[in-house]
C-alpha positions in Angstrom: 109.2 117.2 88.5 107.1 118.5 91.3 104.5 116.4 93.0 100.9 117.5 92.3 99.9 116.8 95.9 101.8 115.9 99.1 100.4 112.5 99.9 101.4 112.9 103.6 100.0 116.3 104.3 96.8 116.2 102.2 94.0 115.9 104.7 92.2 113.1 102.7 95.2 111.2 101.3 97.1 111.1 104.6 94.2 109.4 106.3 93.7 107.1 103.3 97.4 106.1 103.4 97.2 105.1 107.0 94.4 102.7 106.2 96.3 101.3 103.2 99.4 100.7 105.2 97.4 99.1 108.1 95.7 96.8 105.6 99.0 95.9 103.9 100.5 94.8 107.2 98.1 91.9 107.4 99.7 90.2 104.4 103.1 90.1 106.1 101.8 87.6 108.7 100.5 84.9 106.4 103.8 83.0 105.9 104.7 84.1 102.4 108.4 84.8 102.3 109.1 88.6 102.5 111.4 88.2 99.4 108.5 86.8 97.4 106.2 89.7 98.4 108.9 92.3 97.6 109.6 90.6 94.2 105.9 90.9 93.4 105.9 94.6 94.4 108.9 95.3 92.3 107.4 93.6 89.3 104.0 95.2 89.6 105.7 98.6 90.0 107.7 98.0 86.9 104.6 97.1 84.9 102.8 100.3 86.2 105.8 102.5 85.6 106.0 103.7 89.3 109.6 104.9 89.6 109.2 105.7 93.3 108.1 102.1 94.1 110.7 100.5 91.7 113.4 102.4 93.6 112.0 101.4 97.0 111.4 97.7 96.4 114.7 97.1 94.6 116.5 98.7 97.5 114.4 96.7 100.1 115.2 93.5 98.3 118.9 94.2 98.3 118.8 95.3 102.0 117.1 91.9 102.8 119.9 90.0 101.1 118.4 89.5 97.6 121.0 89.1 94.9 121.4 91.8 92.2 120.8 89.1 89.6 117.4 88.2 90.9 116.5 91.9 91.4 117.6 92.8 87.9 115.9 89.8 86.2 112.5 90.1 87.8 111.4 92.2 84.7 112.0 89.1 82.6 111.2 86.4 85.2 109.6 84.1 82.7 112.9 83.6 80.8 115.1 83.6 83.9 116.0 80.4 85.8 116.7 82.0 89.1 113.2 81.9 90.6 111.6 79.0 92.4 108.3 77.5 91.2 106.4 79.2 94.1 108.0 82.6 93.2 107.1 82.1 89.6 103.5 81.3 90.5 103.3 84.5 92.7 104.8 86.6 89.9 102.4 85.2 87.4 99.5 86.0 89.7 100.9 89.5 90.4 101.1 90.3 86.6 97.6 88.9 85.9 96.2 90.8 88.8 97.8 94.0 87.7 97.0 93.7 84.0 93.2 93.2 84.5 92.3 95.5 81.6 94.5 93.4 79.2 92.5 90.2 79.9 88.8 90.4 79.4 88.3 87.4 81.8 90.5 88.8 84.6 93.0 86.5 86.2 93.2 83.3 84.1 92.1 80.1 85.9 95.4 78.3 85.2 97.4 81.2 86.8 95.2 80.9 89.9 95.5 77.1 90.0 99.2 77.3 89.8 99.4 79.8 92.7 97.0 77.5 94.7 99.5 74.6 94.2 102.1 76.5 96.1 100.2 78.6 98.6 97.5 77.8 101.1 94.3 79.9 101.4 95.7 82.3 103.9 98.8 82.8 101.8 96.7 83.3 98.7 94.8 86.0 100.5 98.2 87.6 101.3 99.2 87.5 97.7 96.0 89.1 96.6 96.3 91.8 99.3 99.9 92.6 98.2 98.8 92.9 94.6 95.9 95.2 95.5 98.1 97.2 97.9 101.0 97.9 95.6 98.7 98.7 92.7 97.1 101.3 95.0 100.4 102.8 95.9 101.5 102.8 92.3 98.4 104.7 91.4 98.7 107.2 94.2 102.3 108.0 93.2 101.6 108.2 89.5 98.4 110.2 89.7 100.0 112.8 92.0 103.3 112.7 90.0 105.5 111.8 92.9 109.1 112.2 91.8 111.6 109.3 92.2 114.7 111.0 93.7 116.7 107.8 94.2 117.2 108.8 97.8 115.0 106.1 99.3 116.7 104.4 102.3 115.6 100.8 103.2 113.1 100.8 106.1 112.3 104.5 105.5 108.6 103.9 105.3 108.3 101.3 108.0 
């Protein structure tokens, strides 16, 4: 499969990506564990079917010391007992924020309340930013048919 556009040389998309990346960096400073954010990004990418991002976030999680069990079970996190309550709340918010078209009312109030039990206002902002950011990346990759070569190396994109 060949990409429809090169995201990094297209005059509009290359500028857009710089802004997306700069915006995403803000979320990393809010005190949410990096592993939680990466689990969210992996799960969202699975839902959206973005192979490029699934490859990247699974490898980033492993590189940062996450176990293969937790990486592999994130697709079925509701039935898995290996995630903490805060992680489960973040994953539920990630799924609800990704599947907006599936729920006429958007993110259910109980999902938000559960996340708010575990994260302060700044951290909730970070969770929302990560959800929006990875959904943006998933859409960029899928719309432009970016191939997943399996050659991603942790840290490759920053």
